[in-house]
C-alpha positions, 0 to 999 in steps of 0.5 A: 712769178717767173723763176721767182727765187732766181729772178730775185737774186738776179735783180739783187745782183745784176752780174748774174743776169743772163747766166745759168743760176742755181738757187739751192743747197750745197752739193756736198751736203745732199742739197737740192735745187730750189729753183733755177734761172731759165738759162740753167733750165736749158741744160735740163736743170729743174727744181727738186734735182740734186744740186750735184746732178745740176752742176754736172749738167752745167758746171759753169752755173752760178750757185747760191744759197736761198734767202727765204726771208727776202723771198717772203718779203717780196712775196708779201708785196706781190700779194698786196698788189693782187689784193687791190684787184680782188679779195678772192685770192687763193695763194698756192705757194710763195710765188703763185696764186689764183684770182677770181675776178668775176665782176671786177674786170670791166675791160675784160680779164685779159686787160686786168691781167696785163695791168697786174703784171705791169704793176708787179714789174714796176713795183718789184722789178720782176716779171710774172706770167698769167693765164686767163680762163674760166676755171682753175685748171685751164688758168694754170695751163695757160699761165705756164704756156708762155713763160717767162713774162707771158700771158695766155687766154683759154676760152670756150672757143679755143679750149678743146684745141688747146687741150688736144694739142697738149703733151700729156706730161704738161697737164697740171696734176699729172706727174712723171710716173702717171705720164709714163703709165698713160704713155704705156696706154698709148696716151701722149696728148690731150686728144688721146686722153679724151678718147679713154672712157671714164671707166678705163681711167677709173680702173687704172687710176682710181678716183683720180681717173675722174679728175683726168676724165673731166680736166681733159674736157676743160671741166673744173668746178673748184672755187677760188678759196682763200685759205687764210693764214698758214696753219703751221710753219717749219724748218728742216735740213738734209744732213751732208752725212747720216748722223747717229750722234744724239748730241749733234741731233739735239743741237740741230733741233735746238737751232731749228727750233730757234729759227722757226720760232723767230719765223712764227713771231715775224708773222705775228703768230703764236703756236700751240704744238711743236713737231719734230720730223726725222728721215732715216737713212733708209728714207723712212720718215717719222714725226712726233708732236706735242702740245705746247704748255704756253704759246709764248715760249722762247726758241730755247724753251721750244727747243727743249720740248722738241728735243724731248720728242727724240725719245719716241724715235729711233734716233741714236740707233738708226742713222738720220739723214734729215731733221725738221722742226715745225710749229702748228696750230698757229693763230694771232692770239696767245692763249696762256694755258693749254691742255697737254696732249700728245700725238704720235704721227707716223 
């Protein structure tokens, strides 16, 4: 999907269309950009950027808080559309999926991609970009190539030229740090990367070097896999200031617990474990997990169990900047009794 959260908001509020829009947390509370409109991206704004920085780049940008319930509801509608064309779907996020349409595209995969994009637009009012290719790596590159509202095909005839011309920072799976290291090795395009021997890449990047060696040759044998239902759901909040007050931390854990239990129930799931996550002021992260004695506990009951995990953390003595609560072991069947297990995860 194209700038999914921002596009949903612009659809809901037509006065935001054509304007730089940021969807994210409050700038005075260490918020970050969840996503932004293409108008905002022209100013250098991107997902994961602190909202304070984003507003410095574009002071006139409109900023709104994300409505994840709305986004999830629309995402489910889109996934249902995709499922009408193939059962082999691998959802990689709320707004992105791989489809294996082998044997299901009598008029060709490009025509099918156009049909799907038209359905999404007609039924949701939103635009999607698609990439058509023989494997997942190339399909991902193609889907990003003509955003927004674009369609690109990479096939056996044009794959090498496409990859050769691609800047190294545009390769899926190569982040900023890796791209900088590759540039220090005089690698700036796909053509440069292809010239490096496999041994050189392995020496520089370990086993990941194999991935770079094969992907630059358009080789990717990963199947499209349906991961099924999520194994866990969580909610977390970055605090606007570091907290040492245990009372405030307990209150926040109870609030997050109620929210995540509600979210789990909305999906029709029951949980087997509860986890709390803390990030300290020095950016160390810890998590603590315990099995739930009953899969049908209320949000308040889960909250009390989650709060009890604080005794196994440094909360109260070390300032905390982020708090999260997650429920794991999700299934659609409630099991009334569980063996009590405790897991300490760093």
